[in-house]
N, C-alpha and C positions, 0 to 999 in steps of 0.2 A: 768470789763464788767458788764453791768447793764441789767437786764431782767424784763419784765413785762408781765402779763397775760391779754389777751383780748379774751373774749368768750372761745373758745376751743383751741385757738392758742397762743402759747407762743413765744414772740418776745425777741430777745437778742440784746441789743444795744452794739455797739463796744466800747471798751475802748478808751478813748481820751488821747492824750498826747499833751503836750504844745510844740509849736515850736517858738523859739525866732525870733523876727524880729527887724529890726532897729527901733529905737525909742521906744515908749511906747506901741505900739500895739502888741497884741499876737493873734495867730490863733490856733484853736482847730483842730487837725488832727486825724481822725479816724485811728486806727491800722488795722482794718478789716472792710470790708463792712458789712452792716446789713444782718443778716442771719435769716431764718425762720425754726424752728424745726418742724418735723412731729408730728402730734397729738399722744399723748401717750394713748393707749387704755388699760385700766385695765380690765383683764378678770373677769367676774362675776362667782363665784363658783356655780356649779350645786347643786340644792337643790333636795335631794331624797324625793320623796313623800312616806310618811309612813302611815300605817293603822294598826289597831288592827288585829291580826291573826284570820283567820276564822276557825271554828271548822272543816268544811268539808275538807279544805285544809290540816289541821293537820292530820286528819284521813287517808288521802291519802298518806301523806309522812311518817307517823309513823306506818307502818304496820310491826309488828314484826313476825318473824317465830315462828310458834307454837312449843313448846318444844316436843321432841321425847323421850319417856320414855324407849323404847326398845333400849338397848345399841348397838345391832348389826345393827339395822336399822339406828341408829344415826351415827354410824361409816361409814356405806356404803353411806349414803346420803352426807356425807362430802367429799367423794372421787369423784373427778371430772375427774380424768384420771388414767391411770395404775400406774404411780409413786405414786399417792395418795394411791391406794390400796396396793402398796408395803410397804408404810410407816405404814399403819394400820396393815398389816400382821407382820411386824417387831415388833410392840408393843404388839401383842396378841399371839405370838408364841415363844416357846423356841428358843434360839439363834441357837442351833445345827440344829434344824429342818429348821429354816429359811435359814441358811447357805447352807443346802443341796440343797434347791431350787435355791437360789440366786447365789451360787458359781459356779466356773468352774474349768477347769484343769490347773495345774501348775501355771504360772504367769497370767492366765486369759486374755491373749492378744487377743485371738480369740473372746472371748465374747465382749470385748471392740470394736474390729473391726466391729463386726456385727452391733452394735449400731451406730458407727461412719459412716458407709456406708449409713445408712438411714438419718443421720443428714446432710450428704453432698448432698442429693438429691436436685435438682433444678426443680421446677415446672414452666411450661409455660401455663398459663390459656388462654382461648379463650372467647371473649366477645360476647354479643348480641346473645346468644343461650338460648333457654328456658330450665330452669332447674326445672320446676314445676313437682311435683309427680315423683321423681326419682325412677327408678327400680334398686334396689341393687342386684338383684338375678343374678345367672349365672348357667351354666350347667357344671357339673363335673362328668366325667365318666358316662355320660348318665342320670344323675339325676339332677333335678333342686334343687338348694339350695338357701336359703334366702339371703345370703351374702357370699362372697368368703372366708369363714373361715372354717378350719378343726381343731378339737380338737386333739392335738398331743398326742402320748402315753407318759405316765409318770410312773415311778416306785415309790413304797412306798407311794402311794397317800393317804392312810388312816392314815399315820403318820402325814400329814399336817392337816387333819381334819377327824374325825371319820366317816363322811358320805362318804368320798372317791370317788371312781370312779362312784359309783351309782348316786351320786348327779350330777356329771358332765354329765353323760349320759342322765339324765332326762332333764337337761337344753338344751343339744344338740337336743334332740327330740322335745322340745317345739319350738325351733327356726328353725327346719328343717336343721340342720347341722350335718355332719358326726362326730362321736366320735370314737377314736382309743384306744382300750384297749391294754396295754402293756403285754408282756409275764411275766414281773416281777411286774405286778400290784398286788394290794392287794384285788382284787375281781376277780371272774372267769367270763368267757364268759357267763356262765349260769346265774350268778347274773345280768349281764348287760342286757341280753335278757329278764329277768323277770322285771327289772326296767324300761326298755325302749323298749317294744315289737314292737313299730312302728318306732323305730329309725333307722337311717342309720348307723349301727354299723360296724366298721372295727376291725381287729385284727392285732397287730404288732407282728411279729415273730422273735425271736432270734433262729436261727438254732443252735442247741446244738451238742455236740459230741456223742449224744445218739440217734440212729436212731429210736428206739421204741418211745422215748419221742417226737421226731419230728413228727412222724406220728400221735401220740395221740393229740398233740396240734392242728395240722391242721384239723384233723377229728372233734374235738370238736368245733372249730371255724365254720366249715361248718355246723354242726348240729345245732348250735346256731343261724344260719341265718346271719352270717357276710357276707357282700357283697364284701369286699375288703380285701386282705391280703397285709400287708406292711412288706417287708423283710428288716431288718436293716443290713447293711454291714460294719459299721464302728466301730464294737466292737469285733474285733478278740481278743483283750486283753483289760483290763480295763484301763481307763485313770487315771492319778494321781490327785485326788481332795484333795488338801492339807487341806482345811478347814474341810472336813469330817474326815480326819485322825487325825487332831489335836483335833477335838471334840469327837472322839471315835465312830463315825458313820461308822463303818467298818463291814465286814462280817467275823466272828461273831462280835457283838458290843463289844467295849472296852471303856466304858464311863469313862471319867475323873471325879474327884471330882468336879471340876469347872463346868463341863457340868451338872452333877447331881444337884448341888445347883442352877444353873440357871433354870433348868427345874422345880424345886420345887416352883419357883415364879409364876407358871401358873397352879394353882389347877384345873381350869376348864378343861384345856387340859389333865391333869393327870386323872381326874375323868372319862372323856369320853374314854380315852384309857383303863382304868382298867375295865370299865363296858360294853365294847363291845368286839366282837371276836378279838382274837390276830392278830397281824400284821405279815404277812409273804407273801411269793410268792404263792398267792392263786392257780394259775394254776399248780403249781408244788408241791402242798401240799402232795400228795400221793407218791412223789418221795422219796425213802429211803435215810437216811443220814441227817447230820446236814446242817445248812444254808451255811456253808463253802463248804460242798460237792456239794450242789446245785449250788453255784456260780462257782465252778470249771467246772461244766457241761455246764453252760450257755455260756461261752466264748469258741469259736471254732477257734483256730489259723489256722486251715486248710480250712477255708471257701473259696470257689472259685466259678467260673462260673458254674461248674457242679452241684452245689447245686441249683442254679437257674433253670437249665434245669430240674432237678428232681421235683422241686416245680411247675414248669409250667405244667408238665405232671399230677401232682396230684391235683392241685387246679383248679376248673372249672370257677372261676370268675376272677375279676380284680386283678392284681398284680402290686404293686408299689415297687420300690427299693429305700430305704431311706439311705442317707449318701453319695450321689453322689456329687462330686465336680469337677471331671475331665471330660471334654467333651468326651474324648475317651471312658471312662467307661460308660457314658450315652448312647452313640451310641451302644456300645456292648450289654448292657442289653436289649435294645430295639430289637436288632437283635435276641436275645435269647427268646423273647416272652413276655417281660414285657409290661404292658399297659402304664407305665409312670414312672417318677422318682420324688423323693423328694430331692431337692437340700438342703443339710443339713450338718452342721459340729457338730451336736449333741449339739447345743447351746454353743459350746466352751468347752464341758465337756469331750471330748476325746483327740484328738491330738491338742495341742496348736500350735499357729503360723500359722494356716491355713488361707486361704483368707475368707473374709466375703462372705456369700452366695449371697448377692445382687450383689457383684462385678462380680461373675462368672456366674450369672443367664443368661445374654444375650448369652454367648458362649455355655451354656448348651442347650438353646432353639435352637440355630443355629445347634447344633450337632444332635438333635433328630427330627428336622423338625416341621412344624406348627401343625401337627395333634396329636402329642403325648401329654399326660397329664403331666404337669410340676407344681409341688407344691413347694413353697419356705418355708423353715423352718429356724428358728434361728434368734432371735433378734427383732421379731415383737412385738411392744408394743403400737402402735398408729394406728388409722384408716387410716391415710395418708400413713403409711408404706405399707398398703394393696394396695393402689392406685399405689404407686411406683413399687411394685413388679409386679403387673399386666401389667403396662406399659412396663416393662423391660423383659417380657416374661412368667410370671407365669399365670396359670389358677386360682390359689387360694393360700392361705398361711396357714401354720400350726401355732397355738399358743400353747405354753407350760407354760412358767413361768407366762405369763399374767394371765391365768385363775387360776394357782396355788396360786398367790397372792390373788385373789378373794376368793378362797377356804379357805385359812388360815384366811382371814379377816372376813369371814361370812358364811362359809359352802356353801350350795346350793344357798342361796341368794347372796353370794359374787360372785359366778360364773355367776349368772344372771346379776349382776351389771357389770361384765367384758364385757359381750356381749353387754349390753346396751351402755356402753362407746365406745367400738370399732365400733359398728354399727353407733352410732351418729357421731363419728369422720369421719368414712368412707363416710357417706351421705353428711356431710358438705364439706369434701374435694372434693368429686365428683362434687357437685354443684358449689363450688367456682372455680373449674377448668373449668366450663362452660359445664358440661356434665350432662345428666339425665339418663344414662344407663351404666351399667358396661361394656357392650361389646363395648362401644364407646371409652374406654380408649386406647390410642395409644402411641407408642414410642415417637411421637413428643411432647407429653405433659410433658415429664420428662427426666432428664439427671442426671446421677450420676457423671458427670464431671463438666466442667465449663459452665458458662452462655453463653459466645460467641459460644461454640460448639452447645449448644441447639438452639441458635438463628439461626445458619447456617442451622441446620436440619429443623427448622420450615420454613425458607425462601425457602429452596430447595423444600419443599412439597407444598408451597403456592406461586408460582410465580405470579407476578402481571399480571392481565388480564384486557382487556378493556371490561367493561360490562355496560349495561344499568341499572341504579339504580332500575328501575321498574321491571327488570327481574332478580335481584340479588337473587341467591339461597343461603340459609343458611343451611349448613349441620348440 
């Protein structure tokens, strides 16, 4: 085969073969007809235009963060969410103290269930709604609060950081949020009233087996201006917290050599503990006996509905019953005069293998009706958790571990950072859901089941309608 190039077209001549004929003549026979190939286009590589870098562009791109000399501020600025605060707290606090906050009872199944329930939540956002200037506030027990958060009661708080409950109460007052002091707190109601005189201060009550002590605790809370009494009902006996036992954080303490050596790695923590007032049950400081004697008084195996009846007669303000998981119990305490319930499994620190509070929340709301106050406790570590809880029936949520991580990470500034993070996450979640007010959160926006189930709920509430586009109303 012979080829030749003409202009941009390449021609190929067929191969010739000889055919014999009679005599001397021969004929050239082409094997194939003449063919014309398509033009071959060779791509020209793109040429990148280059220039010398401009100083103004470099200045815009190479903007470094200014170094932070304050180590506490530096740690808190690096924390973008509650797990980050938890990591900081773990690095800056003795292991035994961190485990006291982070741990739970027995196999810690309930604690994991609490978080798993929030992880399984499915949101259904709505589009074309204005979310400008969102209003995060809500009304709780007749008081407007800045965001649906309540600081839960925690024990031994000054063990986590020497500022303790006083620091938390000050942050709560600045943000217009309720703060709940525990009966086993390391500060008194008088300390809290002095630190946050304008705060919405609550008192959590463990009804003891000593009637005189019960009366004293209630009277002091009333005199200190507490607006709400929170009766905890899930501590008839103490849960088994294995990490605390292994670390020696028992009553009385029985520290191991390993625990002591680990604590010695945190001189800042030791210095603050040794140079500030001793840690103990501040509200029970005048009660005679050792810490073990006090602990024996605190747990009342005989706690029953009659104690609630007595408390309702004695306390003139709001009463919430904390530790409710059973819808029948929720309905009963409301009948006996409670103003609301706190759906709580004590953060998984009492009876293990109980249901996640988010899973039982809808049935509790159904049992107490639409007007009762319902607060969800246990497992809240993200602002979107707050959205989910409200959609499933809560008026607000309690946070415990979340702010204790902040307290261990940076004292009062750490608690402030906790609120900043949760409030920012809540605002963003509300807006991305297509809402600009807390009270617009509705069950149709969330499901703790499957996506098809949520889709069916949404379709049922938004049946197709024939509308004029000019008259379309957007709720």
